[in-house]
C-alpha positions as CSV (number, residue, x, y, z in Angstrom):
1,M,-48.1,-71.7,51.2
2,F,-47.4,-70.5,47.4
3,R,-47.8,-66.6,48.8
4,R,-44.8,-67.0,51.4
5,T,-42.7,-69.0,48.8
6,F,-43.3,-66.2,46.4
7,W,-42.4,-63.4,48.7
8,F,-39.2,-65.3,50.1
9,T,-38.2,-65.9,46.8
10,A,-38.2,-62.2,45.6
11,G,-37.2,-61.1,49.1
12,A,-34.3,-63.2,48.4
13,A,-33.7,-62.0,44.8
14,A,-33.8,-58.4,46.0
15,G,-31.2,-59.0,48.6
16,V,-28.9,-60.6,46.1
17,W,-29.3,-57.8,43.6
18,A,-28.8,-55.1,46.3
19,T,-25.7,-56.8,47.5
20,T,-24.3,-57.1,44.1
21,K,-25.1,-53.5,43.1
22,V,-23.3,-52.4,46.4
23,N,-20.2,-54.3,46.1
24,R,-19.7,-53.4,42.7
25,K,-20.0,-49.7,43.5
26,L,-17.7,-50.2,46.6
27,R,-15.3,-51.8,44.2
28,Q,-15.3,-48.7,41.9
29,L,-14.4,-46.4,44.8
30,T,-11.4,-48.0,45.9
31,P,-8.1,-46.0,45.4
32,E,-6.7,-48.6,42.5
33,S,-9.7,-48.1,40.7
34,L,-10.3,-44.6,41.1
35,A,-6.7,-44.1,39.8
36,A,-7.3,-46.4,36.8
37,Q,-10.3,-44.2,35.8
38,A,-8.3,-40.8,36.4
39,A,-5.5,-42.6,33.8
40,N,-8.1,-43.6,31.6
41,K,-9.6,-40.3,31.4
42,A,-6.5,-38.7,31.2
43,I,-5.4,-41.0,28.1
44,D,-8.7,-39.9,26.4
45,A,-8.2,-36.0,27.0
46,G,-4.6,-36.8,25.5
47,H,-5.9,-38.4,22.4
48,R,-8.9,-35.8,21.8
49,L,-5.9,-32.9,22.2
50,K,-3.8,-34.4,19.5
51,E,-6.6,-35.0,17.4
52,F,-7.3,-31.3,18.0
53,A,-3.6,-30.5,17.3
54,L,-3.8,-32.5,14.3
55,D,-6.9,-30.7,12.9
56,V,-5.1,-27.2,14.0
57,R,-2.2,-28.2,12.0
58,D,-4.2,-29.2,8.7
59,G,-6.2,-26.1,8.7
60,M,-3.3,-24.0,9.4
61,A,-1.3,-25.8,5.9
62,Q,-4.6,-25.4,4.2
63,R,-5.1,-21.5,4.9
64,E,-1.3,-21.0,4.3
65,A,-1.8,-22.7,0.9
66,E,-5.0,-20.5,0.2
67,L,-3.3,-17.4,1.4
68,G,0.2,-18.2,-0.9
69,E,-2.5,-18.5,-3.7
70,V,-3.8,-15.5,-3.5
71,L,-0.7,-13.4,-2.8
72,G,1.4,-15.2,-5.6
73,L,3.7,-16.7,-3.2
74,N,3.5,-20.2,-4.4
75,G,5.3,-19.5,-7.6
76,H,8.9,-20.1,-8.8
77,P,11.2,-17.1,-7.2
78,D,12.3,-14.6,-9.5
79,P,15.6,-15.3,-11.1
80,E,16.5,-11.7,-11.1
81,L,16.7,-11.1,-7.3
82,P,19.9,-10.3,-5.8
83,T,22.3,-13.1,-4.0
84,Q,22.6,-13.0,-0.6
85,R,24.4,-9.6,0.6
86,R,26.7,-10.9,3.5
87,I,28.3,-14.2,3.2
88,R,30.3,-15.1,6.0
89,A,33.8,-16.7,6.0
90,I,35.6,-17.7,9.1
91,G,39.7,-17.0,8.4
92,G,42.2,-20.0,9.4
93,G,44.5,-20.1,12.1
94,Q,45.2,-21.8,15.3
95,P,42.5,-22.6,17.9
96,G,42.2,-19.4,20.4
97,D,43.6,-16.9,17.8
98,N,41.8,-14.3,17.3
99,K,39.8,-15.0,14.1
100,Q,38.4,-12.2,11.8
101,I,34.8,-12.7,10.2
102,K,34.9,-10.8,7.0
103,Y,31.7,-10.2,5.1
104,I,31.5,-9.6,1.4
105,D,30.4,-5.9,1.9
106,N,34.3,-5.4,3.5
107,T,33.2,-5.2,7.3
108,T,35.4,-7.1,9.4
109,Y,34.6,-8.3,12.8
110,S,36.6,-9.7,15.6
111,Y,35.6,-13.5,16.7
112,N,37.1,-14.3,20.2
113,R,35.2,-16.6,22.4
114,N,37.2,-16.0,25.5
115,E,36.1,-11.8,25.0
116,D,34.0,-10.4,27.3
117,H,31.0,-9.3,25.6
């Protein structure tokens, strides 16, 4: 009698366990669940990609600093360097007028937006 009760209980427990496992797996395979899993994986991949980009940016800044130090680019600029060669000044006038662009080195160019280039 105990033997039959034991096997009946063991069979019922195995059936409940198997039913629970199958139902859980079926819920994981529904389209909504698959879409949610894909979205979570995409978010995780995005976070990893962002972390990678930040690491690359930090490494790049560190390497630029090292190269600047080695090449002497981090110091103050030389005060004896020449000023900018060409400073542009657009002449006055009414809108639609042909304006002249004159540079310090005395070259002059026409500035007309309606002109075919």
